[in-house]
TINU-608015 format. One record per atom (N, C-alpha, C, O): residue number from 1; atom name; x, y, z; residue in one letter. Coordinates in Angstrom, 2 decimals, decimal comma. Each point is the difference from the previous one (the first is absolute). Last residue first. Layout:
  num  atomo        X        Y        Z  residuo
  NUM     CA        X        Y        Z        A
...
// end
This chain:
  num  atomo        X        Y        Z  residuo
   85      N  -107,15   -77,69   -36,57        X
   85     CA     0,47    -0,91    -1,61        X
   85      C     1,97     0,76    -0,18        X
   85      O     0,71    -0,34    -0,95        X
   84      N    -5,10    -1,24     4,41        X
   84     CA     1,36     0,66     0,44        X
   84      C     0,54     0,05    -1,53        X
   84      O     0,36    -1,05    -0,53        X
   83      N    -5,41    -0,84     3,21        X
   83     CA     0,86    -0,40    -0,95        X
   83      C     1,21     2,22    -0,57        X
   83      O    -0,34     1,18    -0,13        X
   82      N    -3,36    -2,98     4,61        X
   82     CA     0,57     0,64    -1,29        X
   82      C     1,24    -0,42    -0,56        X
   82      O     1,06    -0,07     0,61        X
   81      N    -4,74    -3,00     1,32        X
   81     CA     0,63     0,83     0,04        X
   81      C     0,66     1,12    -0,21        X
   81      O    -0,30    -0,01    -1,20        X
   80      N    -4,09    -3,76     3,61        X
   80     CA     0,80     1,38    -0,96        X
   80      C     1,28     0,70    -0,02        X
   80      O     0,30     0,76     0,93        X
   79      N    -3,72    -5,79     0,40        X
   79     CA     0,63     0,98     0,66        X
   79      C     0,98     0,61    -0,75        X
   79      O     1,00    -0,60    -0,39        X
   78      N    -5,49    -1,36     1,22        X
   78     CA     0,32    -0,61    -0,68        X
   78      C     1,52     1,07     0,69        X
   78      O    -0,08     0,66     1,04        X
   77      N    -4,29    -1,36     1,31        X
   77     CA     1,80    -0,31     0,35        X
   77      C     0,54    -0,32    -1,30        X
   77      O     0,38    -1,17    -0,05        X
   76      N    -5,24     1,32    -1,58        X
   76     CA     0,47     0,79     1,20        X
   76      C     1,48    -0,68     0,73        X
   76      O     0,29    -1,11    -0,43        X
   75      N    -0,41     1,17    -4,64        X
   75     CA    -1,57    -0,65     0,95        X
   75      C     1,23     0,80     1,42        X
   75      O     1,14     0,43     0,18        X
   74      N    -2,68     0,74    -6,64        X
   74     CA     1,08    -0,25     1,66        X
   74      C    -0,66    -0,11     1,16        X
   74      O    -1,15     0,37     0,25        X
   73      N     0,52    -0,22    -6,29        X
   73     CA    -0,55    -0,28     1,66        X
   73      C     1,29    -0,42     0,95        X
   73      O     0,95    -0,78     0,05        X
   72      N    -1,00     4,47    -4,41        X
   72     CA     0,63    -1,54     0,14        X
   72      C    -0,63    -0,04     1,35        X
   72      O     0,03     0,95     0,79        X
   71      N     1,41     3,07    -1,05        X
   71     CA    -0,78    -0,42    -2,55        X
   71      C    -0,20    -1,43    -0,16        X
   71      O     0,15    -0,63    -1,05        X
   70      N    -0,39     5,35     5,45        X
   70     CA     0,95    -2,08    -0,58        X
   70      C    -0,91    -0,33    -1,10        X
   70      O    -1,11     0,11    -0,52        X
   69      N     1,34     4,79     4,18        X
   69     CA    -0,57    -0,60    -2,06        X
   69      C     0,90    -1,07     0,22        X
   69      O     1,20     0,07     0,28        X
   68      N    -1,14     1,73     4,47        X
   68     CA     0,61     0,47    -0,94        X
   68      C    -1,23    -1,48    -1,05        X
   68      O    -0,58    -1,06     0,20        X
   67      N     0,80     3,74     5,36        X
   67     CA    -0,63    -0,69    -1,16        X
   67      C     0,79     0,32    -1,03        X
   67      O     0,53     1,11    -0,04        X
   66      N     0,34    -1,10     4,95        X
   66     CA     0,57     0,71    -0,96        X
   66      C    -0,99    -0,97    -0,64        X
   66      O    -0,22    -1,14     0,41        X
   65      N     1,39     2,21     4,85        X
   65     CA    -0,20    -0,78    -0,57        X
   65      C    -0,72     0,52    -1,25        X
   65      O    -0,80     0,90     0,23        X
   64      N     5,28     0,16     3,31        X
   64     CA    -0,80     0,52    -1,13        X
   64      C    -1,01    -1,15    -0,08        X
   64      O     0,51    -1,05     0,38        X
   63      N     3,79     0,49     1,86        X
   63     CA    -1,27     0,37     1,02        X
   63      C    -1,09    -0,02    -1,49        X
   63      O    -0,56    -1,05    -0,29        X
   62      N     5,41     3,00    -1,58        X
   62     CA    -0,31    -1,73     1,07        X
   62      C    -0,90     0,39     1,49        X
   62      O     0,29     0,77     0,92        X
   61      N    -0,71     1,95    -5,73        X
   61     CA     0,38    -0,25     1,31        X
   61      C    -0,24    -1,29     0,19        X
   61      O    -0,86    -0,85    -0,25        X
   60      N    -0,40     3,54    -4,90        X
   60     CA    -0,34    -0,57     0,94        X
   60      C     0,93    -0,30     0,91        X
   60      O     0,99    -0,19    -0,71        X
   59      N    -1,78     3,36    -3,27        X
   59     CA     1,43    -0,82     0,90        X
   59      C    -1,76    -0,37     0,82        X
   59      O    -1,09     0,58     0,07        X
   58      N    -0,39     2,43    -3,00        X
   58     CA     1,31     0,02    -0,64        X
   58      C     0,66    -1,02     0,52        X
   58      O     0,92    -0,37    -0,73        X
   57      N    -6,55     0,74     1,53        X
   57     CA     1,12     0,41     0,35        X
   57      C     1,14    -0,72    -1,05        X
   57      O    -0,19    -1,03    -0,65        X
   56      N    -5,43     2,07     0,78        X
   56     CA     0,80    -0,73    -1,03        X
   56      C     1,11     0,23     0,97        X
   56      O    -0,53     0,87     0,69        X
   55      N    -3,74    -1,63     1,65        X
   55     CA     0,67     0,65    -0,28        X
   55      C     1,29    -0,53    -1,08        X
   55      O     0,50    -1,12     0,01        X
   54      N    -3,88    -1,79     2,67        X
   54     CA    -0,71     0,69    -1,45        X
   54      C     1,31     1,51    -0,58        X
   54      O    -0,08     0,33    -1,18        X
   53      N     2,18    -3,34     5,22        X
   53     CA    -2,06     0,36     0,38        X
   53      C    -0,82     1,15    -0,92        X
   53      O    -0,56     1,04     0,34        X
   52      N     4,85    -1,93    -1,79        X
   52     CA     0,27    -0,37     0,69        X
   52      C    -1,56     0,66     0,80        X
   52      O    -0,60     1,07    -0,04        X
   51      N     3,75    -2,40    -4,78        X
   51     CA    -1,11     1,14     0,85        X
   51      C    -0,22    -0,93     1,28        X
   51      O     0,23    -1,21     0,01        X
   50      N     2,74     1,44    -5,36        X
   50     CA     0,69    -0,95     2,14        X
   50      C    -1,74     1,29     0,15        X
   50      O    -0,31     1,05    -0,56        X
   49      N     2,17    -1,91    -4,77        X
   49     CA    -0,54     0,36     0,80        X
   49      C    -0,15    -1,00     1,31        X
   49      O     0,00    -1,22     0,13        X
   48      N     2,09    -0,71    -3,54        X
   48     CA    -0,31     1,37    -0,52        X
   48      C    -0,81     0,99     0,69        X
   48      O    -0,50     0,79    -0,80        X
   47      N     4,18    -4,44     0,89        X
   47     CA    -0,49     0,14     0,82        X
   47      C    -0,42     0,90    -0,66        X
   47      O     0,84     0,80    -0,41        X
   46      N     1,60    -4,68    -2,27        X
   46     CA    -0,13     1,20     0,57        X
   46      C    -0,98     0,31     0,71        X
   46      O    -0,91    -0,81    -0,18        X
   45      N     2,14    -4,35     0,05        X
   45     CA    -1,27     1,23    -1,04        X
   45      C     1,00     1,61     1,42        X
   45      O     0,27     0,16     1,19        X
   44      N    -0,57    -6,64    -0,99        X
   44     CA     0,82     1,62    -0,59        X
   44      C    -0,59     1,14    -0,75        X
   44      O    -0,63     0,03    -1,06        X
   43      N    -0,70    -5,59     3,60        X
   43     CA    -0,05     1,21    -1,04        X
   43      C     0,92     1,63     0,10        X
   43      O    -0,19     0,94     0,77        X
   42      N    -1,70    -6,42     1,25        X
   42     CA     1,54     0,72    -0,77        X
   42      C    -0,69     0,87    -1,19        X
   42      O    -0,44    -0,20    -1,13        X
   41      N    -2,01    -3,24     5,29        X
   41     CA    -0,21     0,67    -0,82        X
   41      C     1,73     0,75     0,01        X
   41      O     0,81     0,09     0,93        X
   40      N    -2,45    -4,01     1,73        X
   40     CA    -0,98     0,19    -2,03        X
   40      C     0,51     0,96    -0,43        X
   40      O     0,10    -0,08    -1,22        X
   39      N     1,31    -0,40     5,37        X
   39     CA     0,48    -1,24    -0,10        X
   39      C    -0,94    -0,26    -1,81        X
   39      O     0,04    -0,82    -0,91        X
   38      N     2,47     5,97     2,12        X
   38     CA    -1,22    -1,32     0,73        X
   38      C     0,04    -1,15    -0,49        X
   38      O     0,80    -0,17    -0,91        X
   37      N     1,44     5,14     0,15        X
   37     CA    -0,19    -1,30    -0,64        X
   37      C    -0,17    -0,17     1,40        X
   37      O     0,39     0,61     1,00        X
   36      N    -0,32     3,95    -4,20        X
   36     CA    -0,55    -0,60     1,15        X
   36      C    -0,22    -1,27    -0,18        X
   36      O    -0,72    -0,43    -0,90        X
   35      N     3,67     4,87    -0,27        X
   35     CA     0,30    -1,82    -0,77        X
   35      C    -0,93    -0,47     1,32        X
   35      O     0,48    -0,11     1,13        X
   34      N    -0,10     5,78    -2,96        X
   34     CA     0,01    -0,99     0,69        X
   34      C    -0,20    -1,60    -0,92        X
   34      O    -0,30    -0,34    -1,15        X
   33      N     2,85     5,72     0,24        X
   33     CA    -0,37    -1,34    -0,44        X
   33      C    -0,22    -0,65     1,31        X
   33      O     0,88    -0,02     0,86        X
   32      N    -1,69     5,14    -1,25        X
   32     CA     0,84    -0,85     0,18        X
   32      C    -0,36    -1,23    -0,47        X
   32      O    -1,19    -0,17    -0,26        X
   31      N    -1,09     4,02     0,68        X
   31     CA     0,87    -0,26    -1,43        X
   31      C     1,21    -0,61     0,25        X
   31      O     1,07     0,20    -0,58        X
   30      N    -3,55     2,49     4,47        X
   30     CA    -1,26    -0,98    -1,45        X
   30      C     1,60     0,23    -0,87        X
   30      O     0,74     0,99    -0,11        X
   29      N     0,84    -2,28     5,01        X
   29     CA    -0,75     1,23    -1,30        X
   29      C    -0,69    -0,44    -0,70        X
   29      O    -0,29    -1,18    -0,22        X
   28      N     1,58    -0,86     5,62        X
   28     CA     0,16    -0,16    -1,55        X
   28      C    -1,13     0,99    -1,11        X
   28      O    -1,22     0,19    -0,05        X
   27      N     4,68    -2,11     4,94        X
   27     CA    -0,82     0,50    -0,20        X
   27      C     0,19     0,32    -1,84        X
   27      O     0,97     0,03    -0,76        X
   26      N     0,44    -2,54     5,95        X
   26     CA     0,55     0,78    -1,53        X
   26      C    -1,32     0,90    -0,07        X
   26      O    -0,73     0,49     0,86        X
   25      N    -0,62    -5,02     1,02        X
   25     CA     1,74     0,98    -0,01        X
   25      C    -0,66     0,95    -0,35        X
   25      O    -1,18     0,10    -0,31        X
   24      N    -2,78    -2,33     0,31        X
   24     CA     0,57    -1,20     1,53        X
   24      C     1,20     1,23    -0,34        X
   24      O    -0,22     0,93     0,77        X
   23      N    -4,56     0,53    -3,14        X
   23     CA     1,41    -0,29     0,38        X
   23      C     0,80    -0,17     1,03        X
   23      O    -0,01     0,71     1,01        X
   22      N    -4,32    -2,90    -3,42        X
   22     CA     0,34     0,79     1,45        X
   22      C     1,50     0,08     0,16        X
   22      O     0,79    -0,85     0,41        X
   21      N    -5,07     0,75    -4,83        X
   21     CA     1,04    -0,45     0,88        X
   21      C     0,28     0,57     1,39        X
   21      O    -0,56     0,96     0,54        X
   20      N    -3,65    -2,19    -4,46        X
   20     CA     0,00     0,32     1,37        X
   20      C     1,14    -0,36     0,76        X
   20      O    -0,03    -0,90     0,84        X
   19      N    -1,21     0,98    -6,20        X
   19     CA     0,98    -1,06     0,86        X
   19      C     0,25     1,32     1,54        X
   19      O     0,90     0,83     0,16        X
   18      N    -4,29    -1,30    -4,93        X
   18     CA     0,74     0,43     0,70        X
   18      C     0,35    -0,09     1,02        X
   18      O    -0,98     0,04     0,74        X
   17      N    -2,42    -0,89    -4,46        X
   17     CA     1,03     0,11    -0,53        X
   17      C     1,27     0,42     1,20        X
   17      O     1,04     0,37    -0,54        X
   16      N    -5,59    -0,20     0,49        X
   16     CA     0,51     1,45    -0,32        X
   16      C     1,68    -0,25    -0,22        X
   16      O     0,90     0,84    -0,07        X
   15      N    -4,13    -4,86     1,22        X
   15     CA    -1,01     1,00    -0,77        X
   15      C     0,62     0,96    -1,12        X
   15      O    -0,27     0,16    -1,19        X
   14      N     1,78    -2,99     5,21        X
   14     CA     0,57    -0,40    -1,55        X
   14      C    -0,79     0,69    -1,03        X
   14      O     0,28    -0,06    -1,19        X
   13      N     2,44     0,44     6,04        X
   13     CA    -0,94     0,51    -0,49        X
   13      C    -0,77     0,05    -1,61        X
   13      O     0,12     0,91    -0,81        X
   12      N     3,36    -2,69     5,26        X
   12     CA    -0,40     0,23    -1,39        X
   12      C    -1,49     0,24    -0,42        X
   12      O    -1,01    -0,63     0,31        X
   11      N     4,75     1,36     4,56        X
   11     CA    -1,24    -0,39    -0,78        X
   11      C    -0,03     0,26    -1,47        X
   11      O     0,45     1,04    -0,47        X
   10      N     3,57    -1,45     2,82        X
   10     CA    -0,25     0,52     1,13        X
   10      C    -2,21    -0,33    -0,33        X
   10      O    -0,74    -0,54     0,82        X
    9      N     6,33    -0,09    -2,45        X
    9     CA    -1,40     0,33    -0,75        X
    9      C    -0,46    -0,57     1,30        X
    9      O     0,57    -0,86     0,68        X
    8      N     4,19     2,38    -0,17        X
    8     CA    -0,48    -0,55    -0,31        X
    8      C    -1,55     0,17    -0,08        X
    8      O    -0,48     0,99     0,56        X
    7      N     5,44     1,58    -0,09        X
    7     CA    -0,78    -0,63     0,20        X
    7      C    -0,51    -1,31    -0,41        X
    7      O     0,77    -0,86    -0,42        X
    6      N     4,01     2,47    -0,66        X
    6     CA    -1,12     1,22     1,01        X
    6      C    -1,02     0,09     0,18        X
    6      O    -0,26     1,19     0,21        X
    5      N     4,46    -4,22    -2,69        X
    5     CA    -1,14     0,17     1,17        X
    5      C    -0,42     1,48     0,51        X
    5      O     0,49     0,74     0,86        X
    4      N     3,33    -1,55    -5,10        X
    4     CA    -0,41     0,78     1,74        X
    4      C    -1,48    -0,76     0,26        X
    4      O    -0,88     0,60    -0,62        X
    3      N     5,32    -1,51    -3,85        X
    3     CA    -1,56     0,16     0,19        X
    3      C    -0,53     0,17     2,23        X
    3      O     0,41    -0,73     0,90        X
    2      N     2,96     1,08    -6,08        X
    2     CA    -0,14    -0,51     1,53        X
    2      C    -1,00     0,48     0,26        X
    2      O    -0,66     0,87    -0,56        X
    1      N     3,74    -1,49    -4,46        X
    1     CA    -1,40     0,42     0,85        X
    1      C     0,07    -0,83     1,56        X
    1      O     0,42    -1,12     0,30        X
// end
């Protein structure tokens, strides 16, 4: 299993369990598996959907600010990796 850094968490919306993420490198697609890692975070899950400005999109590219639902609390500055099997 290989991981590629794609971005970092910029915001945490706890009420909705959504991570705001800046895509720094490459791209991210719905269905990709992400691994979010930080000082106290360690979460691996598939991306069910991606939103940009409250619109669902199939993929995000370098420079995009996106939102994805997550299953646990993540924190600003956590690293976001795309997991390749």
